[in-house]
C-alpha positions in Angstrom: -68.9 -56.7 22.4 -67.0 -55.7 25.5 -63.5 -54.2 25.8 -61.8 -54.5 29.2 -58.9 -52.1 29.7 -56.7 -50.6 32.4 -56.8 -46.9 33.0 -55.8 -44.1 35.4 -58.2 -41.3 36.3 -56.0 -38.8 34.3 -56.8 -40.9 31.1 -60.5 -40.1 31.2 -60.3 -37.2 28.6 -58.4 -39.5 26.2 -61.0 -42.3 26.8 -63.8 -39.8 26.0 -62.0 -38.9 22.8 -61.7 -42.6 21.9 -65.5 -43.1 22.6 -66.2 -40.3 20.2 -64.1 -41.9 17.5 -65.8 -45.2 18.0 -69.3 -43.6 17.9 -68.5 -41.9 14.6 -67.0 -45.0 13.0 -70.0 -47.2 14.0 -72.5 -44.6 12.9 -70.8 -44.2 9.4 -70.7 -48.0 9.0 -74.2 -48.6 10.4 -72.5 -51.3 12.6 -74.1 -50.7 16.0 -73.8 -48.3 18.9 -71.6 -47.6 21.9 -73.1 -48.3 25.3 -72.2 -46.7 28.6 -68.5 -46.9 29.5 -67.9 -48.3 33.0 -65.1 -47.2 35.3 -64.6 -49.2 38.5 -64.1 -46.8 41.4 -62.1 -49.2 43.5 -59.4 -49.9 40.8 -58.3 -49.0 37.4 -60.5 -51.3 35.4 -62.6 -49.9 32.6 -65.1 -51.4 30.2 -66.4 -50.2 26.8 -69.7 -51.8 25.8 -70.6 -51.9 22.1 -73.9 -53.2 20.8 -74.8 -54.4 17.3 -76.6 -57.3 15.6 -73.3 -59.0 14.6 -70.0 -58.8 16.5 -68.2 -60.0 13.4 -69.4 -56.9 11.7 -68.8 -54.6 14.7 -65.2 -55.7 15.4 -63.7 -54.8 12.0 -65.1 -51.3 12.3 -63.8 -50.7 15.8 -60.5 -52.7 15.7 -58.4 -50.1 13.9 -59.4 -47.4 16.3 -58.8 -49.6 19.4 -55.4 -50.8 18.1 -54.4 -47.2 17.4 -55.0 -46.1 21.0 -52.1 -46.7 23.5 -54.8 -46.9 26.2 -56.0 -50.1 24.7 -52.6 -51.8 24.3 -53.4 -54.7 26.7 -57.2 -54.6 26.3 -59.2 -57.8 26.3 -62.0 -58.0 23.8 -65.0 -60.3 24.3 -67.4 -60.9 21.4 -70.8 -62.2 22.5 -72.8 -64.6 20.2 -75.9 -65.3 22.2 -74.8 -67.7 24.9 -71.3 -68.2 23.4 -68.4 -65.8 23.9 -65.0 -65.4 22.3 -62.3 -63.5 24.2 -58.9 -62.3 22.9 -56.4 -59.4 23.4 
């Protein structure tokens, strides 16, 4: 699962706190793991990558945390099902 979001460099500490919340929730649920977060240097695009065997199990664990973060207000989420994807905000 990939989450594309807008950020400003001053938001990085809040993004790190969000990453920690996501890691804890996924670990408790046994629903996958958080990959490396990507920040584009030439803009304010950020990407959270989350891995698990089933995106339909991973999303319900992470959705409440993502929805509670003002940083993720207009985020775009892409679930990957092998070669098929589903994208939504």
